[in-house]
N, C-alpha and C positions, 0 to 999 in steps of 0.2 A: 407708629413704628412701619419699615419697607423690610417685606419679607419675602423671599426665592422659596419655590416649590419645587425641587426636582422630583420628574414623574408626576407633576400638575394634573396631567389628563387621565391619568391612571385610577383606580377604584378606593385605595384610598388617599391618593391624593388629593384626587377632585371635590372630596367629602372636606379634606381640611384646608384648601383653598375657597369652601365655601363657609365655612368657620371662621376664616382669619376675616373677611369679607364684611361677614355679619359684625362682627367685632372693632370694625372700624380702620383694619387693617389695609396698606398698600403691600398688593400681590404680583410677582414676578413668576411666570412656570415655568420652567425648562421642561421640554419633552422629544423625543425623538418618535412619540408614535409610534414604539414596537410593539406594544401591547395597550398601550393607551390610548384614545380616542376626544378627539375636540367636542365630540357630543356630549360627553360627561363633563363638557364645561357650558355647554351652550348657555345656559341661563343667568350665567355670571359673566359669556366673553367679553365684553363690552367694558366692565370691570376692572381688565385684568389686562396686564400685559403678557404677552404669549410668545416665548422665544424659543422657534426650533432646532433642536441638537441636540449632542450627546455627550455627556460628561466625563468621557473618555480623551473630549478635546480641550484642555488646559488655556488655551488661548482664546477660546469661546466661553467658556467661564470665567478667564479674567474678565474682561470686556463688560461680564454680566454682575460678577458679586466686588461692586464698589457700590461707597456710603451704603451700606447696609444693616441692618442690623440681628439678623437671622438668615439661616437657612436650615429649612425644614427637607432633610437627603430622605425621599423614599423612591426614586428611581433605583433600579435593579433586574436585574432575570431573577425569576423567583421560582421555575416549575423545577422542582426535583426531579421528576423522572429525565427532563430537559438535559440537569446537569450533568449525568452520566455520558450522553453522547458530546457535549459540548465543554467538558470541562475547561480548556483553557480559554473559549470566549466568555467565560461564567465569573473566570477570576478577572479578566480584563475588564468587564461593566462593572461586576460586584467590588474589585478591591481595585485596582487602579483606578477606576471614576471614581471611586469615594475619597480615595487618596487625595487624586485633584482637588477637591474640596476641602480636606484638611488643610491641605498646604494655602491654600487661601484662605483659610480662616485664621491660621497664622500672620498673613498675609497681611492680612486687611482689619486683623480685631472684630469678628464677628462670631456668634456661639453657634454651635450647631447643634440639631435635633434629628437625630436620624433611626430609621428602621434598622436598628436588629432583628435578630429572633432566635423563637425557642428552639430551634434548629441547634444551635451550638452544642445545646446539651449530651445528644446522641440519645444512647437506650440509658434510663436509671429506672433502677428497680423501686426507690423509695420517692413515694411524692406526696405533699405538695414541691416541687422541686423549687429549695431556695437559690440566689444568684452566688451563692459562694461555694455554689458546688463543684467537681471537674467538668470540664468542657471538653466532648468528645464527641466531634459531627460522624454522622455515620452514612452521610452523602457531597458529593462535591459542592452542594449548594452548600450544607451547614458551614463547609470549611470554609467554605469563601466569606462567610457571616462570623466566623472564630477570626478569618484573617485582618478583617474588618477593627475585631474588638482589638487585636495588638497595636493596630496602629493609634486605635483609642490609647494607650497606654502610653504610646510613644510619642502624640503629640499632646496629650497631653500633660507630660514632662517636658514639654516645652512652653506651658501657659496655655497652650489652647481649651478651650470650652467647648466642651462634647458631649453632649446626653446619648448614653446609645437605648431606645427602649427594644427589649425583647419580646415583639411580639408572638401570642399565643395563636390560636386557630382563629382568622378572623371570617365573619359574615355580614352578611347586609348588603341593603341595595346598592344594584348597578355590580353585583358579585360576579367575577369571572374565573374560569377554573384556575387562576393562579392563585388564587387566595380558597383555602377551604374548600379545596376543588370537589369534596364530597358532598357539601353541603348544593352545592348550585347543580349536580348528576343527581342527588337524589329527587330534588326539585323538579328536574327533566323529565324525571321517570313519572313522579307522582302526577305532573299534569299533562302526562299519556296516558295517565291510567293504569301505569306497570310497575310490579313492585321494585322496591332499591337494590341494585347490585353491591355487593359486601366484598371486597378484596381483603381474603384472609377470613381469619373466623369470628372476625366481627368483634375480637375481646380488646382491641388495639382501644387506649384510652385519649379525651380528649379534653383540653379548656377551648370552650371555644367565645370568642369576644365580640361586641358589638361595632362596628366600622366606628358610629358616632364615640364610640366611648374611648376608641382607640385615638381620635382626632382631639380628643378635649385633654387626653394623656400629652398628647404632643405639646400642646398651646400652654398647658399648666408648666410643664418639663423649660419652656424657653424662657416663662415668665419667673421663673421662680429662682433663686439667687445661688443655687446649686449650681456648678462650674461642669462637672464630672460623673458621671453615673453610668453605669450599667443595670438594667433594672427589668424585669417580671412587669411586661403589662397583659393581664390575661383577666379570670373573671375568680381565679381558686374553686372553682368549680367543677366533678367530670361528671362525664359522661362516655359510653363506650360505645362503639360505632355500630352496633347492635340493638342497644337500646336507641341509638340516636332515629336508625332506621325503624326501630316499632313504635318511636314516636312519630314520623313521618304517616307511618300506615293508619297509626291512631285519630292523628287529627281530619287527616283526610278520608277517613273511615273509606278506604279501600281494604277488599277482605280477603288478604292475600300471605304468603310470606318474603322474606328476601331471600333474593338469589344469591348462592354464595361461588366468588371466584380465587382464582390463584391471586396471593399476596402480590402487591406492588414491591420492589427494589427501590430498597432505602424508606423506608416505611418505619417509623417510630413507632415503640410499642404505647410505652405512656407518656404523655406530656400533660402538665397539669402544672399550674403556677401557683407559686408561694406570690401575694401581693402585700404580704406588709411594707417593705421598703420603697415601693410606688405610693401606697396611701399615708406611711409620715413623711416620705418627700416632697410631693406636692399635692397634699390632702386630696390625693384624685381615686373614687370606687367607681367602677361599671355601673352601670345603671339599667341595661335593660339585657334581661337574660335569654334564652334561645328560644325556651318555649314557649313567651309570650310572640317574639319577633315571627315565629312559625307560624302558630297559630293566625297572626295576622295575613300574612300572605298567602298563605293556605286556601284560606276563607275569604279572599277576594275575589 
């Protein structure tokens, strides 16, 4: 199959590109290298076609997205705190850029699997979170992802095949601060033999999902017979930030306590996925849990 991966030089995108190549597919990567890096694709760069450009440029996309089987749309601005400072730019990239891809999917009849986010839900008292609950994002980034979902509803009615994967907190090799930054920051502190810094009281609940499980969900969604769906991709398991910090300290055998600082603006209190729909729809289940990965990484 011939696939395009937007944001293919980024954290999730580069892992996805490698999975697609390993499965024998032809891959074109689109990336403006705003946060992605060509080094992420170093091992496979000769096997792909790389197109430097921006998803806001419809004409640029139009030249590339012809005679293809599908698009994995991973390109986005993703830093919650930055979205408060640059809401217009976040809307332009994450919403207008995404609509360009949906328009071309309608024109050229290909399927889109794209990165939505658990941030569309906002604060929820009841967890795990099912897909059919109300969506009330509490930051501009989350609002852009909700606006994308409104676009999914609009284009689905026109017969466009779009599956949105609501990622929960991602972790894994090559991780940057854009994705599940708390893990990256904790790791950085632990490697310096320093205590983790917690913003707030540490009671925030998170569902951390391994990047390889994320990209497998993308592939299974694309290959499925399902045309339209918005679905959670997490583990269904939860951990508090305080428990996470203590896990880091225990695995690393650093004898100290976490440091507490003021809460971050737009930080969601409780986030845990109900993943029954993903399992039923794609026969997908997460395979690697956070504590396994941390033990491997910290003990290296």
